[in-house]
C-alpha positions as a printed Julia matrix, in Angstrom:
197×3 Matrix{Float64}:
   0.0    0.0    0.0
   1.37   3.39  -1.04
   0.38   5.76   1.77
   1.46   8.88  -0.13
  -0.8    7.9   -3.02
  -3.66   7.35  -0.56
  -3.09  10.81   0.94
  -3.13  12.31  -2.56
  -6.44  10.55  -3.29
  -7.97  11.88  -0.07
  -6.88  15.45  -0.83
  -8.22  15.15  -4.36
 -11.57  13.76  -3.15
 -11.92  16.65  -0.7
 -11.1   19.24  -3.35
 -13.47  17.68  -5.88
 -16.33  17.54  -3.37
 -15.87  21.22  -2.55
 -15.77  22.17  -6.24
 -18.88  20.11  -7.03
 -20.84  21.64  -4.13
 -19.83  25.26  -4.62
 -22.46  26.24  -7.26
 -25.34  24.82  -5.2
 -24.15  26.16  -1.84
 -23.16  29.76  -2.59
 -26.69  31.22  -2.38
 -27.79  29.29   0.74
 -24.54  30.28   2.52
 -25.13  33.93   1.61
 -28.75  33.73   2.76
 -27.74  32.1    6.06
 -25.13  34.78   6.76
 -27.73  37.48   6.07
 -30.23  35.72   8.35
 -27.7   35.53  11.18
 -26.66  39.18  10.81
 -30.31  40.28  10.79
 -30.89  38.33  14.02
 -27.77  39.8   15.65
 -28.73  43.35  14.71
 -32.16  42.81  16.27
 -30.63  41.6   19.56
 -30.75  37.88  18.78
 -28.17  35.15  19.19
 -27.1   31.93  17.5
 -27.43  28.57  19.24
 -25.51  25.71  17.6
 -25.57  21.96  18.06
 -24.41  18.67  16.59
 -23.12  15.24  17.6
 -19.59  13.86  17.32
 -17.61  15.76  14.69
 -20.63  18.03  14.2
 -20.45  18.92  17.91
 -16.9   20.07  17.25
 -18.17  22.13  14.31
 -20.86  23.72  16.5
 -18.2   24.68  19.04
 -15.86  25.92  16.31
 -18.57  28.26  14.96
 -19.43  29.54  18.41
 -15.8   30.25  19.29
 -15.27  32.21  16.06
 -18.35  34.3   16.88
 -17.68  34.88  20.58
 -13.98  35.63  20.22
 -13.05  36.68  16.69
 -12.6   35.19  13.24
  -9.89  36.85  11.13
 -10.61  40.48  12.06
 -10.74  42.36  15.34
 -14.28  43.05  16.51
 -16.4   42.79  19.63
 -17.66  39.28  20.43
 -20.97  38.21  18.93
 -23.62  36.3   20.93
 -23.39  32.59  20.15
 -23.78  29.52  22.34
 -22.7   25.98  21.48
 -25.18  23.65  23.18
 -22.57  20.87  23.12
 -20.21  22.2   25.79
 -21.99  21.88  29.14
 -21.37  18.25  30.09
 -23.32  18.5   33.36
 -26.42  19.78  31.59
 -26.12  17.32  28.71
 -25.61  14.28  30.9
 -28.38  15.23  33.34
 -30.85  15.64  30.47
 -29.73  12.36  28.9
 -29.98  10.59  32.26
 -33.27  12.08  33.47
 -35.1   12.19  30.11
 -33.5   10.84  26.93
 -30.43  11.56  24.83
 -32.51  13.02  22.01
 -33.62  15.8   24.4
 -30.1   17.13  25.16
 -30.39  20.1   22.81
 -34.17  20.56  22.77
 -34.38  21.24  26.51
 -31.56  23.79  26.29
 -33.28  25.5   23.34
 -36.54  25.64  25.31
 -34.7   27.44  28.12
 -32.34  29.67  26.11
 -34.02  30.28  22.75
 -36.16  33.3   21.97
 -38.15  34.4   18.93
 -35.79  35.75  16.3
 -32.77  33.75  17.5
 -31.14  31.37  15.02
 -30.41  27.67  15.51
 -27.46  26.31  13.55
 -28.31  22.58  13.49
 -25.49  20.4   12.18
 -25.96  16.76  11.12
 -24.17  14.93   8.31
 -27.18  12.63   7.8
 -30.04  14.94   8.79
 -31.47  12.01  10.74
 -29.92  12.44  14.19
 -32.79  12.23  16.72
 -31.25  14.92  18.95
 -31.0   17.3   15.98
 -34.54  16.52  14.83
 -35.77  17.38  18.35
 -33.61  20.51  18.38
 -35.27  21.76  15.19
 -38.72  21.01  16.67
 -37.8   22.94  19.83
 -36.53  25.89  17.77
 -39.83  25.99  15.91
 -41.71  26.04  19.22
 -39.54  28.98  20.35
 -40.2   30.81  17.03
 -36.53  30.68  16.15
 -35.15  30.49  12.64
 -33.18  27.41  11.62
 -30.09  27.0    9.48
 -29.7   23.27   8.85
 -26.14  22.31   7.94
 -26.71  18.78   6.67
 -25.54  16.22   4.12
 -26.48  13.18   2.04
 -30.21  13.41   1.15
 -30.99  15.84   3.99
 -32.85  13.25   6.06
 -35.69  14.13   8.43
 -34.31  17.58   9.15
 -34.62  18.72   5.52
 -38.21  17.5    5.38
 -39.28  19.4    8.51
 -37.89  22.87   7.71
 -40.45  25.66   7.48
 -40.7   28.71   5.24
 -37.96  31.08   6.32
 -35.63  28.29   7.47
 -32.55  27.48   5.4
 -31.03  24.2    4.26
 -27.33  24.05   3.44
 -26.88  20.48   2.23
 -23.64  18.87   1.1
 -24.68  16.31  -1.51
 -22.11  13.59  -0.83
 -22.35  10.02   0.48
 -19.11  10.37   2.49
 -19.36  11.6    6.08
 -15.72  12.73   6.01
 -16.21  14.79   2.83
 -19.43  16.3    4.24
 -17.64  17.34   7.43
 -14.8   18.89   5.44
 -17.26  21.0    3.45
 -19.2   21.85   6.64
 -16.06  23.4    8.1
 -15.53  25.46   4.95
 -19.17  26.6    5.13
 -18.67  27.65   8.76
 -15.64  29.7    7.76
 -17.62  31.25   4.9
 -20.42  32.18   7.31
 -17.94  33.78   9.73
 -16.31  35.76   6.91
 -19.63  36.95   5.5
 -20.96  37.9    8.94
 -17.86  39.99   9.61
 -18.02  41.56   6.14
 -21.64  42.6    6.66
 -20.99  44.01  10.13
 -17.58  45.58   9.52
 -17.47  46.23   5.77
 -14.89  45.03   3.29
 -11.31  44.84   4.5
  -9.23  47.79   3.32
């Protein structure tokens, strides 16, 4: 087995997936960034959630918002619902794992806030429940999903946004999800701060 050749194939697959997705994703990414900025300007916040690697993506997005992305600016209100282990484990223990995000959204979400729901399959029960909870709180939803969109894609309402990476590979979907998160952060900063000089 030639490991260098395997590495080259993985890089090429990642690049090709990004190139194939770009035409379909540009408008939804732009729309999501505009939705988030509109919420922020009206006093809203972004709640983000996901499982496994998608939990890491939710935290990555939140950290770029709360601290900074590539430009100096005041922190922006964002909460990753994946970081409080005491809350998550108590909800999972006392109720059910699929409620770990929904119960937090019920407590923290307000009308006009945005939920960034991340799931490579769109079928994660905890993400499905999170989207339902966001609807009950009159929040807007940006679904960062993959494959055929799963249950999450089917349950989105008018005004919600689907950003779906059409790939069968979880690894490729996650790689594009990270790029999308960086695009969102860049576009949010550009809208709030203007173009860099």
